[in-house]
C-alpha positions in Angstrom: 145.3 59.4 239.9 145.6 58.1 243.4 144.9 54.4 243.0 148.0 52.1 242.8 148.4 48.4 241.8 151.4 46.2 241.9 151.9 43.6 239.2 154.3 40.8 238.8 154.9 40.2 235.1 156.5 37.2 233.4 159.7 38.1 231.6 158.2 38.0 228.1 155.4 40.4 229.0 157.8 42.7 230.7 160.0 42.7 227.6 157.0 43.6 225.5 156.0 46.4 227.8 159.5 47.8 227.9 159.7 47.7 224.1 156.3 49.2 223.6 157.2 52.1 226.1 160.5 52.8 224.3 158.9 52.6 220.8 155.9 54.9 221.6 157.6 57.1 224.2 154.7 56.5 226.6 155.1 55.5 230.3 154.5 51.8 231.1 151.6 52.7 233.4 149.7 54.6 230.6 150.2 51.6 228.2 148.7 49.2 230.9 145.8 51.6 231.6 145.0 51.9 227.9 145.1 48.1 227.3 142.9 47.6 230.3 140.4 50.1 229.0 140.3 48.6 225.6 139.7 45.2 227.1 136.8 46.5 229.2 135.3 48.4 226.3 135.6 45.4 223.9 133.9 43.0 226.4 131.1 45.2 227.3 130.3 46.3 223.6 130.5 43.0 221.8 129.4 40.0 223.9 127.9 38.4 220.9 131.4 37.6 219.6 131.5 34.8 222.2 129.0 33.0 220.1 131.0 33.4 216.8 131.5 30.0 215.2 129.3 28.1 217.7 126.6 27.2 215.3 127.0 23.8 213.5 124.9 23.6 210.4 125.0 23.6 206.7 127.5 26.1 205.1 124.7 28.0 203.3 122.7 28.7 206.5 123.0 32.5 206.1 122.0 32.7 202.5 118.5 33.9 201.6 116.5 31.6 199.4 116.2 32.8 195.8 119.3 35.0 196.0 122.0 32.4 195.0 124.6 33.8 192.6 
């Protein structure tokens, strides 16, 4: 890898990163890369989740008629 980035982290985030690195034995850079990759993957594969909870209607909106328990 030849690309470099410099980050200024708040104390609490740096503390979490230090702890995560110690616990897992992974370098901090690898943890950051993995977290960025997860964020990128999650956003591109599940955009419909942005709409979750945005419908305001009756509580039984998703129930099929005739299939009530």
